[in-house]
C-alpha positions as CSV (number, residue, x, y, z in Angstrom):
1,M,85.8,-81.6,-5.4
2,N,85.4,-80.3,-1.8
3,S,82.6,-77.7,-2.0
4,D,81.5,-75.6,0.9
5,S,84.3,-76.9,3.2
6,I,84.7,-74.9,6.4
7,S,87.5,-76.9,8.0
8,T,90.9,-75.3,8.1
9,D,94.3,-76.9,7.4
10,T,96.0,-74.6,10.1
11,T,97.9,-76.1,12.9
12,Y,99.3,-74.0,15.7
13,Q,101.8,-75.1,18.2
14,A,102.7,-72.8,21.0
15,S,106.3,-71.9,21.7
16,T,107.4,-74.7,24.1
17,P,110.6,-74.7,25.9
18,V,112.6,-78.0,25.4
19,F,115.0,-79.0,28.1
20,N,118.0,-80.8,27.2
21,D,119.1,-82.7,30.3
22,S,122.8,-83.1,29.2
23,T,123.4,-79.4,28.6
24,S,120.5,-77.8,30.5
25,I,120.0,-75.5,27.4
26,I,116.5,-74.2,26.7
27,Q,115.5,-74.2,23.1
28,D,112.3,-72.6,21.8
29,T,110.6,-74.5,19.0
30,V,107.8,-72.8,17.1
31,S,105.9,-74.7,14.4
32,I,103.2,-72.6,12.6
33,T,101.8,-73.8,9.4
34,S,100.6,-71.0,7.2
35,T,96.9,-70.8,6.4
36,K,96.1,-72.2,3.0
37,P,93.6,-69.9,1.2
38,K,90.2,-71.2,0.0
39,Y,88.5,-70.0,-3.1
40,A,84.8,-69.0,-3.4
41,I,82.2,-67.9,-5.8
42,I,78.9,-66.2,-5.1
43,W,75.7,-66.6,-7.0
44,A,72.6,-64.4,-6.7
45,I,69.1,-64.9,-8.1
46,I,67.4,-61.7,-9.3
47,A,63.6,-61.8,-9.6
48,P,60.8,-59.3,-10.2
49,N,59.3,-57.7,-7.2
50,S,55.9,-58.9,-8.3
51,D,57.0,-62.6,-7.8
52,S,56.4,-63.3,-4.1
53,V,57.5,-66.9,-4.5
54,L,60.2,-68.3,-6.8
55,T,58.6,-71.1,-8.8
56,K,59.2,-73.1,-12.0
57,E,56.4,-71.2,-13.7
58,N,58.0,-67.8,-13.2
59,M,61.6,-68.9,-13.6
60,S,61.9,-67.4,-17.1
61,R,61.7,-64.0,-15.5
62,Y,64.7,-64.8,-13.1
63,Q,68.2,-63.7,-13.7
64,S,71.3,-65.2,-12.1
65,I,74.6,-63.5,-11.7
66,G,77.8,-64.7,-10.3
67,S,80.9,-63.3,-8.8
68,D,84.5,-63.7,-9.9
69,V,86.6,-66.2,-8.0
70,I,87.3,-64.8,-4.6
71,E,90.3,-65.8,-2.4
72,M,89.4,-66.3,1.3
73,T,91.7,-67.1,4.2
74,D,88.8,-67.0,6.7
75,V,85.8,-69.2,5.7
76,S,83.8,-68.8,8.9
77,E,80.0,-68.2,8.6
78,D,80.6,-64.5,9.4
79,S,83.1,-64.2,6.7
80,K,81.0,-65.9,4.1
81,Y,78.0,-63.6,4.9
82,K,80.2,-60.6,4.8
83,K,81.4,-61.6,1.3
84,M,77.8,-62.2,0.1
85,D,76.7,-58.8,1.5
86,E,79.7,-57.0,-0.3
87,F,78.7,-58.8,-3.6
88,E,75.1,-57.8,-3.2
89,K,76.0,-54.2,-2.4
90,T,78.2,-54.0,-5.5
91,L,75.4,-55.4,-7.7
92,Y,73.0,-52.7,-6.6
93,K,75.7,-50.0,-6.8
94,D,76.8,-51.0,-10.3
95,G,73.2,-51.2,-11.6
96,A,73.3,-54.9,-12.2
97,V,69.9,-55.3,-10.6
98,P,67.3,-53.9,-13.0
99,T,64.5,-51.5,-11.7
100,G,61.5,-53.6,-10.5
101,M,63.7,-56.5,-9.5
102,N,65.5,-57.5,-6.3
103,I,68.0,-60.1,-5.2
104,R,66.0,-63.0,-3.9
105,K,68.6,-65.6,-3.0
106,R,72.3,-65.7,-2.6
107,K,74.7,-68.6,-2.2
108,I,78.4,-68.9,-1.6
109,L,80.4,-72.0,-2.6
110,V,83.9,-72.6,-1.1
111,F,86.6,-74.7,-2.8
112,D,90.0,-75.9,-1.9
113,S,91.6,-74.7,-5.2
114,Y,91.2,-71.8,-7.6
115,A,90.8,-74.3,-10.4
116,E,87.8,-76.1,-8.7
117,A,86.1,-72.7,-8.1
118,S,86.7,-71.5,-11.7
119,K,85.5,-74.7,-13.2
120,Q,82.2,-74.6,-11.1
121,R,81.8,-70.9,-12.1
122,E,82.2,-71.9,-15.8
123,E,79.4,-74.6,-15.3
124,F,77.1,-72.0,-14.0
125,I,77.6,-69.5,-16.8
126,K,77.0,-72.1,-19.6
């Protein structure tokens, strides 16, 4: 399992003229490998406003909620934080965060395959 991988599998080669000495014909060769998507899940911890610090003692009052598997072609830090912000906004908009509670922590995990992301999501919701 390759979790939280930021490296891309994309290779770009600029259009390069190739000179054939025997015929003096210029050929353009372009090799662009398509970007393989990554798959992510986002988890948020929701805790009462009265808990200033998340501890084992007050853990029973916490709630965790996870996203569906999200396909991402851009896994830069900016893109990850944008996805977490969108998820957080949706949770508040949809009323998933009860009154008197706030999202205290968020985490995004990125995987190479949909199956890996879905299996990890399944482990979290057990």
